N, C-alpha and C positions, 0 to 999 in steps of 0.2 A: 076689667081687672081679672076676671076669671079666666079669660082667654090667655092673658099674659102668664098667669100662674100655671096653666096647663102646658103652655109652650115651654116654660122653665122645667117642668117635670119631665116632659118628653125629651128635652135636650139632655137632662141629667141621666135619664134611662138609656139614651143612646150612647152617651159617654161610657157608662158602665158596661154596656153590651160590647162596645168596641174594645175596651180594656180587657174584658173577659175573653173575647175571641182571640185577641193577640196573645194573651197568656196561655190559652188553651193550645193555640198553634205552636207556640214555642215549646210547650211541654211535649206535644206530639213529635216535633222535630228531634228533640233530645231523645225521646223514647225510640223513635225509628232509627236514629243513628246508632244508639247503643245496641238495639236488637240486630242491626245490620252487621256491626263489628263482631258481635258474639257469634253470629251464624256464618262467618266467613270460612269457607272450606276451599283449600287450594285446589284449583284446577289448572291444568297446563295452559301455557300461553304460547301460541305459535306466532313467530314473526317471519314475514316474508319481505326480505330486503330486495328492492328492485331498482333498476337504473331509469331515471327520468329522461336522460338524454337519449336513451335507446327506445323510449316509448314502450316500456314493458309493464305499464300500469294495468292494462287490460288483461294481460296474461296472469299477473299477480292476483288481480281481483277474481279471475276465474278459478285459480287454485284455491283461493280463500273460500269462495262459495262452495266449491266441491268438498273441502275439508269440513266446513260448518254443516253441510248437509249430511255428510257421512258420520261425523262424530258430534252429533247434536248435544249429547249429555256429557261427553267425556272432556270437551274443550271448554275452557273458561273464556278464551279470547283468541281471535286471530287478528294480528296487527299488520298493516301494510306500512313498510318503512321505506320512504323514498331515499335514493342515494344517486351517486354518479359513478362514472368510470367503468360501466359495464357490469356492475354488481348484480348478481341474482343468487341469493342464498336463503335457505330456510332453516330456522332454528325452532326447537321445542324447548321452552324455557331458555337456558343458556347453552344447550347442546346443539352444535351444528349437525344437521342431518342431510343437507344437500348444498353443494356449492357448484355453480356453473363453471367457475374458474378451475376447480379440481376435476370435474367430470367432463368438461368440454361441451356440454349440451344441457338442455332443459330436461327435467324429469318427465317421464310419462306419468299421467295422473295415477295409474295403477301403482307405480313405484313409490310415488309420494305418499299415497294413502297407506301403503304397507310400512313405509319408514315411520310415519306418524303413529300408526297403530302399534308398532314395536315399542314406541316410547310411552304412549299414554294408556294403552289397553291391550297388553300382549295376548290375553286369552280371547280377544274379540275375533270373530270370523267375519271377513269382509265379503262373504258370499261369492258371487261370480268373479270378483276381482282376485280372489285367492286361487281359483281353479286355473290350471294350465290348459292351454288349447290342445285338444286331441283330435286329429283328423279322423273322419269316418273311415272305417276299414271295411271295404266292400269286396 
């Protein structure tokens, strides 16, 4: 009889612990969501639209990696947007900064970084990317 009573007590304690943990987790989720919403600071979103038919995913991914490495704290997101019909375009938020259809070529990474920099951090120095090549005068 004593074993049966102890089992009932353990089951009741277990139920209370499960209910408490579930309530605690729900409170944490609400608290986290509220904290996350209140701490949202707008950071620019770069979109790279590329043509899947032309197999330009690798090029788009490389540009994305370069931009994320260069602008670690300035960018909130770099999105790869698949498309068709030979599209290759880059946008910062809703502003187009490069279009292969208009320029007739892909951007050099130096050009693309400078165009993104002009939109997201004008005062930022890109180091050697900003320096023009000067031949040695001997």
